[in-house]
C-alpha positions as CSV (number, residue, x, y, z in Angstrom):
1,M,225.7,107.5,1.0
2,K,227.8,110.1,2.8
3,N,231.3,109.2,3.8
4,L,232.6,109.7,7.3
5,S,234.5,113.0,6.5
6,N,231.3,114.6,5.2
7,L,229.4,113.5,8.3
8,V,232.0,114.9,10.6
9,S,232.1,118.2,8.6
10,E,228.3,118.5,8.8
11,S,228.3,117.8,12.5
12,F,231.0,120.4,13.1
13,M,229.1,123.0,11.1
14,N,225.8,122.2,12.9
15,I,227.6,122.6,16.3
16,K,229.2,125.8,15.2
17,N,226.0,127.3,13.9
18,S,224.2,126.3,17.1
19,L,226.9,128.0,19.2
20,M,226.7,131.1,17.0
21,R,222.9,131.3,17.4
22,Q,223.2,130.8,21.1
23,F,226.2,133.0,22.0
24,G,226.8,135.1,18.9
25,E,225.5,138.3,20.5
26,D,226.4,137.4,24.1
27,P,230.0,136.2,24.3
28,G,229.9,136.7,28.1
29,K,227.4,133.9,28.4
30,M,229.7,131.7,26.3
31,L,232.6,132.3,28.7
32,L,230.3,131.6,31.6
33,H,229.2,128.2,30.2
34,T,232.6,127.1,28.9
35,G,234.2,128.1,32.2
36,T,231.6,126.2,34.2
37,L,232.1,123.2,32.0
38,G,235.8,123.4,32.6
39,W,235.3,123.4,36.3
40,I,233.0,120.4,36.1
41,L,235.5,118.4,34.1
42,S,238.3,119.4,36.4
43,S,236.4,118.3,39.4
44,L,235.5,115.0,37.8
45,A,239.2,114.4,37.0
46,Q,240.2,115.2,40.7
47,V,237.6,112.7,42.1
48,S,238.5,110.1,39.5
49,A,242.2,110.4,40.4
50,V,241.3,109.6,44.0
51,V,238.9,106.8,43.2
52,F,241.2,104.9,40.8
53,N,244.5,105.5,42.7
54,D,245.4,102.1,44.1
55,K,248.1,103.6,46.3
56,I,245.6,105.4,48.4
57,P,244.2,103.2,51.2
58,K,240.4,102.7,51.3
59,K,240.2,104.4,54.8
60,Q,241.7,107.5,53.3
61,K,239.5,107.4,50.3
62,S,236.5,107.4,52.5
63,F,237.5,110.9,53.6
64,L,239.2,112.2,50.4
65,I,236.4,111.4,47.9
66,P,233.7,113.4,49.8
67,Q,236.3,116.2,50.3
68,E,237.1,116.3,46.5
69,I,233.4,116.3,45.7
70,A,232.7,119.1,48.2
71,D,235.6,121.2,46.8
72,G,234.3,120.7,43.3
73,C,230.8,121.9,44.2
74,V,232.3,125.0,45.9
75,N,234.4,125.7,42.8
76,I,231.6,125.3,40.4
77,A,229.0,127.2,42.4
78,S,231.3,130.1,43.2
79,F,232.5,130.4,39.6
80,Y,229.0,130.3,38.1
81,L,227.3,132.6,40.6
82,F,230.0,135.3,40.6
83,T,230.6,135.2,36.8
84,N,226.9,135.1,36.0
85,S,226.2,138.0,38.4
86,F,228.9,140.2,37.0
87,T,227.8,139.4,33.4
88,K,224.1,140.2,34.1
89,F,225.1,143.4,35.8
90,A,227.1,144.5,32.8
91,N,224.3,143.6,30.4
92,K,221.8,145.5,32.5
93,M,224.0,148.6,32.6
94,V,224.3,148.6,28.8
95,S,220.6,147.8,28.1
96,T,219.4,150.7,30.3
97,G,221.8,153.1,28.8
98,K,223.9,153.7,31.9
99,W,227.0,152.5,30.0
100,R,226.9,153.8,26.4
101,T,229.0,155.1,23.6
102,P,228.7,158.6,22.0
103,A,226.8,157.0,19.1
104,I,224.3,155.5,21.5
105,D,224.1,158.7,23.4
106,A,223.3,160.6,20.2
107,F,220.7,158.0,19.3
108,L,218.9,158.4,22.7
109,K,219.0,162.2,22.4
110,K,217.6,162.1,18.8
111,Y,214.5,160.3,20.0
112,N,214.2,162.1,23.3
113,L,214.9,159.0,25.3
114,K,217.7,160.2,27.6
115,K,215.2,160.8,30.4
116,H,214.7,157.0,30.6
117,I,218.4,156.2,31.1
118,G,218.9,154.0,34.1
119,S,215.3,153.0,34.5
120,V,214.8,149.3,35.4
121,D,212.1,148.8,32.7
122,F,214.1,150.6,30.0
123,N,215.7,148.4,27.4
124,I,217.4,149.8,24.3
125,K,217.2,146.5,22.5
126,E,213.4,146.6,22.7
127,L,213.0,150.0,21.0
128,A,211.2,150.0,17.7
129,N,214.1,151.8,15.9
130,F,216.9,149.7,17.6
131,D,218.3,148.6,14.2
132,E,219.7,152.1,13.7
133,I,222.1,151.6,16.6
134,R,222.5,147.8,16.6
135,P,226.2,147.7,15.5
136,A,227.3,150.2,18.2
137,Y,225.2,148.5,20.8
138,K,226.4,145.1,20.0
139,A,230.0,146.3,20.2
140,I,229.7,147.8,23.7
141,A,227.5,145.0,25.0
142,S,229.9,142.3,23.8
143,G,233.0,144.1,25.2
144,N,231.4,144.8,28.6
145,A,230.1,141.2,28.9
146,I,233.5,139.8,28.2
147,A,235.2,142.2,30.6
148,A,232.6,141.5,33.3
149,S,232.7,137.8,33.0
150,T,236.5,137.9,33.1
151,I,236.5,140.0,36.3
152,G,233.9,137.8,37.9
153,S,235.9,134.6,37.2
154,I,239.1,136.2,38.5
155,I,237.4,137.3,41.8
156,S,235.8,133.9,42.1
157,C,238.9,131.8,41.3
158,N,241.4,133.8,43.2
159,I,239.6,135.3,46.2
160,V,236.1,133.8,47.0
161,T,236.7,130.1,46.1
162,P,239.9,129.7,48.1
163,I,238.3,131.4,51.2
164,L,235.2,129.2,51.0
165,R,237.2,126.0,50.2
166,N,239.6,126.6,53.2
167,K,236.6,127.3,55.5
168,F,234.9,124.1,54.5
169,A,238.1,122.1,54.6
170,A,238.9,123.3,58.1
171,D,235.3,122.3,59.2
172,R,235.6,118.9,57.6
173,Q,239.0,118.3,59.1
174,Q,237.7,119.0,62.6
175,K,234.8,116.6,62.1
176,A,237.1,113.9,60.6
177,I,239.5,114.2,63.6
178,A,236.6,114.0,66.0
179,R,235.3,110.9,64.2
180,I,238.8,109.2,64.3
181,E,239.2,110.0,68.0
182,Q,235.8,108.6,68.7
183,N,236.5,105.4,66.8
184,E,239.9,104.9,68.5
185,K,238.5,105.7,72.0
186,P,238.4,102.5,74.1
187,K,234.9,101.5,74.9
188,L,234.5,101.0,78.7
189,C,231.7,99.1,80.3
190,Y,231.2,99.5,84.0
191,P,230.1,96.4,86.0
192,K,226.4,96.1,86.9
193,G,225.6,96.9,90.5
194,I,227.6,100.1,90.8
195,S,226.9,103.6,89.7
196,L,228.7,105.3,86.8
197,D,230.3,107.8,89.2
198,T,231.7,105.0,91.3
199,F,233.1,103.3,88.2
200,Q,234.7,106.5,86.9
201,R,236.4,107.1,90.3
202,Y,237.6,103.5,90.3
203,A,239.0,103.8,86.7
204,A,240.7,107.1,87.5
205,A,242.4,105.6,90.6
206,H,243.8,102.7,88.6
207,S,244.8,104.8,85.6
208,S,247.0,106.9,87.9
209,N,248.9,103.8,88.8
210,G,249.9,103.2,85.2
211,M,246.9,101.0,84.2
212,K,245.2,101.8,81.0
213,I,241.4,101.7,80.9
């Protein structure tokens, strides 16, 4: 029977091999998924901090919890969409030959393929003799994917996400203030037998004498 250390070692190797198969030739995708997972865990931690904090009154939690959840959704969506878009753009530029090294350029010239550079349906990886250029292609594809995903995450985290979060926060704040004012507003019931206009004039006349309605 295998001992615990062997089981842990085999599990680690299986996970590592699975990650290598999944992300070995596309490190940009790995950064995208690990970054998104990081945002998800961070958002869960923020929400949990509010939920399990006994020092925060329940009334405040009713506003803070939805706010933290909304912020988390904005963070995750913004990061994933921007990083994924930049990574896909970089991969497309490499696969169509728009971004290439001298070795790739020579390869395309050798097989008279330079006329196809930039075409949407042109993919260097699908060429029959792709193995000739695989190392050079893998190097530029990996480098550009990492650079693109990094740039996308920086733009998302430092520019787009703060703007969207502040916009949503301002909107939620206005709605929360309106809700509080509505709840604290005294409920007036005018007597039956007189019109609403008459009651409003009556209330205004008495409020001007210092009476609160």
